[in-house]
C-alpha positions as CSV (number, residue, x, y, z in Angstrom):
1,M,-46.2,-0.8,35.4
2,M,-44.9,-1.0,31.8
3,D,-45.0,2.8,31.5
4,K,-43.0,3.2,34.7
5,E,-40.4,0.6,33.5
6,G,-40.2,2.3,30.1
7,S,-39.7,5.7,31.8
8,R,-37.0,4.3,34.0
9,R,-35.1,2.8,31.0
10,K,-35.4,6.1,29.2
11,Q,-33.9,8.0,32.1
12,I,-31.1,5.6,32.4
13,T,-30.4,5.9,28.6
14,L,-30.4,9.7,28.9
15,L,-28.0,9.5,31.8
16,I,-25.7,7.2,29.9
17,I,-25.7,9.6,26.9
18,A,-25.0,12.6,29.2
19,S,-22.1,10.8,30.8
20,A,-20.7,9.7,27.5
21,F,-20.8,13.3,26.1
22,S,-19.2,14.5,29.4
23,I,-16.3,12.2,28.8
24,L,-16.0,13.3,25.2
25,I,-15.9,17.0,26.3
26,V,-13.1,16.4,28.7
27,A,-11.2,14.2,26.3
28,E,-11.5,16.7,23.5
29,N,-10.1,19.4,25.8
30,V,-7.1,17.4,27.0
31,P,-4.7,18.5,24.1
32,H,-5.9,22.1,24.3
33,A,-5.5,22.1,28.1
34,G,-2.0,20.6,27.9
35,H,-1.0,23.1,25.2
36,R,-2.4,26.1,27.1
37,L,-1.1,25.2,30.5
38,L,2.5,25.2,29.2
39,T,2.2,29.0,28.9
40,I,2.0,29.2,32.7
41,F,5.7,28.4,32.7
42,S,6.5,30.7,29.8
43,S,8.1,34.1,30.0
44,P,6.1,36.2,30.8
45,P,3.7,33.8,32.5
46,E,0.0,33.9,31.6
47,P,-2.0,33.4,34.8
48,Q,-5.3,33.7,32.9
49,T,-4.5,30.4,31.1
50,S,-6.2,28.2,33.7
51,L,-9.4,30.4,33.4
52,V,-9.4,29.9,29.6
53,V,-8.9,26.1,29.9
54,G,-11.6,25.9,32.6
55,A,-14.1,27.9,30.5
56,Y,-13.7,25.4,27.6
57,V,-14.3,22.5,29.9
58,F,-16.9,23.6,32.5
59,L,-19.1,25.8,30.3
60,P,-20.0,22.9,27.8
61,L,-20.4,20.6,30.8
62,A,-22.8,23.0,32.4
63,L,-24.8,23.4,29.2
64,L,-24.9,19.7,28.7
65,W,-26.3,18.8,32.1
66,A,-28.7,21.8,32.1
67,S,-30.0,20.4,28.8
68,W,-30.3,17.0,30.3
69,A,-32.2,18.3,33.3
70,Y,-34.6,20.3,31.1
71,L,-35.1,18.0,28.1
72,R,-35.5,14.7,30.0
73,K,-38.9,15.8,31.1
74,G,-40.1,17.0,27.7
75,K,-41.5,15.2,24.7
76,R,-39.2,12.7,22.9
77,P,-36.1,13.3,25.1
78,L,-34.3,10.5,23.4
79,V,-34.3,12.6,20.2
80,S,-34.1,16.2,21.5
81,F,-31.3,15.6,24.1
82,P,-28.8,13.7,21.9
83,I,-29.3,16.5,19.3
84,A,-28.6,19.2,21.9
85,A,-25.6,17.3,23.2
86,C,-24.1,17.0,19.7
87,V,-24.6,20.7,19.1
88,I,-22.9,21.6,22.3
89,F,-20.0,19.2,21.8
90,L,-19.5,20.2,18.1
91,T,-19.7,23.9,18.9
92,M,-17.1,23.5,21.6
93,A,-14.8,21.4,19.4
94,Y,-15.1,23.9,16.5
95,L,-14.2,26.8,18.8
96,L,-11.2,25.1,20.4
97,P,-8.0,26.9,19.3
98,Y,-5.9,23.8,19.8
99,P,-7.8,20.8,18.2
100,G,-8.8,17.7,20.2
101,P,-9.1,14.1,18.7
102,V,-12.5,14.7,17.1
103,K,-11.7,18.1,15.6
104,K,-8.3,16.8,14.4
105,T,-10.0,13.9,12.7
106,F,-12.3,16.3,10.8
107,L,-9.4,18.5,9.9
108,M,-7.5,15.4,8.6
109,I,-10.4,14.4,6.4
110,D,-10.7,17.9,5.0
111,E,-7.0,18.1,4.3
112,A,-6.9,14.7,2.7
113,R,-9.6,15.9,0.3
114,K,-7.5,19.0,-0.3
115,I,-4.2,17.3,-1.0
116,Y,-5.6,14.7,-3.3
117,A,-7.0,17.5,-5.5
118,V,-3.5,18.8,-6.2
119,G,-2.4,18.1,-9.8
120,L,0.8,18.1,-11.7
121,E,0.4,20.4,-14.8
122,N,3.8,20.1,-16.5
123,S,7.4,19.5,-15.8
124,G,10.8,19.9,-17.3
125,D,14.5,19.3,-16.5
126,E,18.0,20.3,-17.5
127,P,21.5,19.7,-16.1
128,F,22.3,21.6,-12.8
129,L,25.5,23.4,-13.4
130,T,28.1,24.7,-11.0
131,K,29.4,28.3,-11.2
132,Q,32.1,27.0,-13.5
133,G,29.5,25.5,-15.8
134,N,30.0,21.8,-15.0
135,P,27.0,19.5,-14.5
136,I,26.7,18.0,-11.0
137,G,23.0,17.2,-10.9
138,V,19.5,17.8,-12.3
139,S,17.6,21.1,-12.3
140,L,13.9,20.1,-12.2
141,N,11.0,22.4,-12.7
142,Y,7.3,21.6,-12.3
143,T,3.9,23.3,-11.9
144,L,1.4,22.2,-9.3
145,S,-2.3,23.2,-9.5
146,M,-3.8,23.7,-6.1
147,P,-7.6,24.1,-6.1
148,A,-7.9,24.7,-2.3
149,G,-5.9,27.2,-0.4
150,G,-3.9,26.4,2.8
151,K,-0.6,25.1,3.9
152,Y,1.0,22.2,2.0
153,L,4.1,20.0,2.6
154,I,5.9,19.3,-0.7
155,Q,8.5,16.5,-0.9
156,T,10.5,15.8,-4.1
157,H,12.5,12.6,-4.7
158,L,14.4,11.5,-7.7
159,S,15.6,7.9,-8.5
160,P,16.8,6.2,-11.7
161,T,14.1,4.4,-13.7
162,S,16.4,1.5,-14.2
163,R,15.9,0.4,-10.6
164,P,12.4,-0.6,-9.7
165,L,11.6,0.5,-6.1
166,T,10.3,-2.2,-3.6
167,P,7.7,-1.7,-0.9
168,E,10.6,-1.6,1.6
169,D,12.0,1.5,-0.1
170,A,8.8,3.5,0.7
171,G,9.2,5.3,-2.5
172,I,12.6,6.7,-1.7
173,D,15.8,5.3,-3.3
174,Q,18.6,5.1,-0.8
175,T,21.3,4.1,-3.3
176,G,24.2,6.3,-4.5
177,S,22.6,6.9,-7.9
178,A,19.5,8.6,-6.4
179,L,19.4,12.3,-6.4
180,E,18.5,14.6,-3.4
181,V,17.2,18.1,-3.5
182,V,20.1,20.5,-2.6
183,T,18.5,22.2,0.3
184,R,16.2,19.5,1.6
185,P,13.3,17.4,0.2
186,D,10.7,18.9,2.6
187,E,9.2,22.3,1.8
188,W,6.2,24.0,3.3
189,L,4.1,26.2,1.0
190,T,1.2,28.5,1.9
191,V,-1.0,29.3,-1.1
192,Q,-4.3,30.9,-2.0
193,S,-7.2,28.9,-3.5
194,R,-7.2,28.1,-7.2
195,T,-3.5,28.7,-7.5
196,S,-0.8,27.2,-9.8
197,V,2.6,27.2,-8.2
198,R,5.8,26.7,-10.3
199,R,8.7,25.1,-8.4
200,L,12.4,24.8,-9.3
201,R,14.3,22.2,-7.4
202,N,18.0,21.3,-7.9
203,A,19.0,17.7,-7.1
204,I,22.5,16.3,-6.7
205,P,23.8,12.8,-6.0
206,R,24.3,11.6,-2.4
207,F,28.1,11.7,-2.7
208,I,28.0,15.5,-3.3
209,L,26.9,17.5,-0.3
210,Y,25.9,21.2,0.0
211,N,27.0,23.5,2.8
212,A,24.3,26.2,3.0
213,S,26.2,28.4,5.4
214,K,29.2,28.6,3.0
215,D,27.2,28.2,-0.2
216,E,29.6,25.5,-1.5
217,F,29.7,21.9,-2.4
218,C,31.9,19.1,-1.1
219,L,32.6,15.6,-2.2
220,S,32.0,12.6,0.1
221,P,35.0,10.4,0.9
222,L,32.6,7.5,0.2
223,A,31.9,8.7,-3.4
224,K,33.6,5.8,-5.1
225,D,31.7,3.3,-3.0
226,L,28.4,5.0,-3.7
227,M,29.2,4.9,-7.4
228,K,29.2,1.1,-7.5
229,D,25.5,0.9,-8.3
230,N,25.7,3.5,-11.1
231,P,23.2,2.5,-13.8
232,G,24.8,4.7,-16.5
233,L,22.8,7.0,-18.7
234,V,19.2,6.8,-17.6
235,N,16.1,8.9,-17.1
236,Y,15.0,9.7,-13.6
237,R,11.7,8.9,-11.9
238,V,10.3,12.0,-10.1
239,E,8.0,11.5,-7.1
240,I,6.3,14.6,-5.7
241,R,4.6,14.0,-2.3
242,V,1.9,16.4,-1.2
243,G,0.9,16.5,2.5
244,G,-1.0,18.9,4.8
245,N,-0.6,20.6,8.1
246,Q,-2.9,18.1,9.9
247,T,-2.2,14.9,7.9
248,F,0.0,12.0,8.9
249,M,3.3,11.4,7.0
250,D,1.8,8.3,5.4
251,Q,-1.3,10.3,4.3
252,M,0.2,12.0,1.2
253,A,-0.9,12.4,-2.4
254,L,1.7,11.1,-4.8
255,L,2.4,12.7,-8.2
256,H,4.8,11.1,-10.7
257,C,6.7,12.1,-13.8
258,E,10.0,11.3,-15.5
259,T,12.8,13.5,-16.7
260,R,12.8,14.2,-20.4
261,N,16.6,14.0,-20.6
262,S,18.9,11.2,-19.5
263,Y,21.7,11.6,-17.0
264,D,24.8,9.7,-15.9
265,V,25.8,10.0,-12.3
266,R,29.4,9.3,-13.3
267,A,29.4,12.6,-15.2
268,F,28.5,14.4,-12.0
269,Y,31.3,12.7,-10.2
270,E,33.8,13.6,-12.9
271,S,32.7,17.3,-12.8
272,A,33.4,17.3,-9.0
273,I,36.9,15.9,-9.6
274,K,37.5,18.3,-12.5
275,E,36.7,21.3,-10.2
276,H,38.9,19.9,-7.4
277,M,35.8,19.9,-5.2
278,P,37.0,19.6,-1.5
279,F,36.2,16.5,0.4
280,C,33.6,16.7,3.1
281,S,34.8,16.4,6.7
282,L,33.4,13.4,8.6
């Protein structure tokens, strides 16, 4: 009687495990299916897309339930079947071209390990000069050591050391004395493993804007208002944020340094006036 009851409980447990892994297989395929099925409406359409999606779903399910039917009658099915189910599921997740929740989690963990291994080797700075030779910002250079290869998101922010940042600032100074990278703070880099990358970034105050299409600068009509919080001659705090292709925006490694030279935002403003820099159109 006890053996029969134990066998029944074992079969129920195996059925629950098989059902749970079936749900995981379907859930893991949802992002891939949605991504692939969009190509049906692309030009030219890809009618074989549904077959590809179906193969990733039904083939693992067929293998899973075939393993359940075979292993439930063997020795130690509560050990052999979960192992087989894990192998089937992880193999499917690994082969998915578009990652599901589980694969994406593993990718995020791997990329987190990668980005936190990035180091700042050295840095330097000098005034960023216009074509006429007048300073309107800071030209910052630094070298990043990247032990692991891959795709990195690099963000560079500069703010005066005289103003301590609060948690509400999220590491970014929004005042007029802060400096912004000329093109944009976000930059994607693809590198080989064990690489050192030297970067040169030019940063200007918020009241000076850069028009990439015309390759020229303009002065904001609000420049005087933005100058009210000018701290005078100060060093700048440099924060370099390193992210990955699979990481969240709040999952970034932070590297810090300070400019060796001191800068006064008012000098940048006076350079813009001296050069008769045109006002930006609102």
